[in-house]
C-alpha positions as a printed Julia matrix, in Angstrom:
110×3 Matrix{Float64}:
 -29.47   -0.62    8.38
 -26.63   -1.78   10.62
 -23.41    0.24   10.44
 -20.03   -1.39   10.5
 -17.68   -0.07   13.15
 -15.48    1.6    10.52
 -18.48    3.63    9.34
 -18.5     5.32   12.76
 -15.28    7.17   11.84
 -14.84   10.0     9.39
 -14.09    9.15    5.78
 -10.54   10.54    5.89
  -9.55    8.31    8.83
 -11.17    5.3     7.21
  -9.29    5.86    3.94
  -6.02    6.44    5.82
  -6.53    3.21    7.75
  -7.0     1.25    4.49
  -3.74    2.61    3.13
  -1.85    2.04    6.39
  -3.2    -1.52    6.56
  -1.79   -2.17    3.1
   1.61   -1.19    4.51
   1.27   -3.44    7.55
   3.07   -6.49    6.18
   6.79   -6.74    5.37
   6.07   -8.59    2.11
   3.95   -5.69    0.84
   6.64   -3.2     1.86
   9.24   -5.28    0.03
   7.05   -5.43   -3.09
   6.75   -1.64   -3.06
  10.51   -1.24   -2.52
  11.28   -3.69   -5.31
   9.03   -1.86   -7.76
  10.46    1.51   -6.71
  14.06    0.29   -7.11
  13.23   -1.16  -10.52
  12.13    2.32  -11.67
   9.96    0.7   -14.34
   7.14   -1.76  -14.79
   8.1    -5.36  -14.09
   6.86   -8.12  -16.35
   6.96  -11.51  -14.78
   6.8   -13.13  -11.43
   7.55  -10.87   -8.45
   7.57  -13.97   -6.24
  11.07  -14.66   -7.6
  12.17  -11.63   -5.56
  10.52  -12.63   -2.27
  10.97  -15.52    0.16
   7.29  -16.49   -0.28
   5.28  -18.69   -2.59
   3.6   -17.33   -5.7
   0.08  -17.62   -4.27
   1.04  -15.68   -1.14
   2.81  -12.98   -3.15
  -0.22  -12.68   -5.43
  -2.42  -12.11   -2.38
  -0.13   -9.3    -1.2
  -0.12   -7.79   -4.7
  -3.92   -7.9    -4.66
  -3.98   -5.93   -1.38
  -1.67   -3.28   -2.83
  -3.73   -3.08   -6.03
  -6.96   -2.69   -4.07
  -5.7     0.51   -2.42
  -4.22    1.7    -5.7
  -0.54    1.72   -4.74
   0.4    -0.59   -7.61
  -1.04   -1.26  -11.02
  -1.09   -4.5   -12.94
  -1.65   -4.81  -16.66
  -1.89   -7.98  -18.7
   0.97   -8.23  -21.22
   0.53  -11.42  -23.2
   0.62  -14.31  -20.74
   2.31  -12.25  -18.02
   1.28   -9.29  -15.94
   3.17   -6.01  -15.81
   3.36   -4.49  -12.34
   4.37   -0.97  -11.49
   3.86    1.65   -8.83
   1.02    4.11   -9.22
   3.03    7.33   -8.75
  -0.05    9.49   -8.15
  -1.34    7.19   -5.4
   2.11    6.86   -3.81
   2.3    10.67   -3.68
  -1.16   10.77   -2.08
   0.01    8.21    0.49
   3.01   10.39    1.27
   0.79   13.44    1.8
  -1.7    11.5     3.95
   1.05   10.0     6.11
   2.87   13.33    6.53
  -0.37   15.11    7.44
  -1.31   12.38    9.92
   2.09   12.51   11.66
   2.04   16.31   11.7
  -1.43   16.28   13.28
  -0.17   14.12   16.12
   1.76   17.25   17.16
   3.98   15.85   19.91
   6.16   18.96   20.21
   4.68   20.0    23.57
   3.46   16.58   24.6
   4.0    15.61   28.22
   3.22   12.35   29.92
   4.02   12.3    33.6
């Protein structure tokens, strides 16, 4: 069986990379900010809040849903979107741990 290159890395790094990739586009960051500022689930079209077309926004929402940062639930003919607080907290812990492990306090490059 042929391994993909990502399988060569430990599971924690691979999972961190998936989350960080989900954060790698300004539209996805704006979607997360919008949902956080709303402080509740949003029913309707998030594309009204972004300078992008509906199809493009839906693709970004899909990426965020795949890593579990947002949730979408069908509500009649519309979808309700909201942050997944547990997963956002996990992201915070993973990011803080990653940055802390970089440990640049005594770093020297000469």
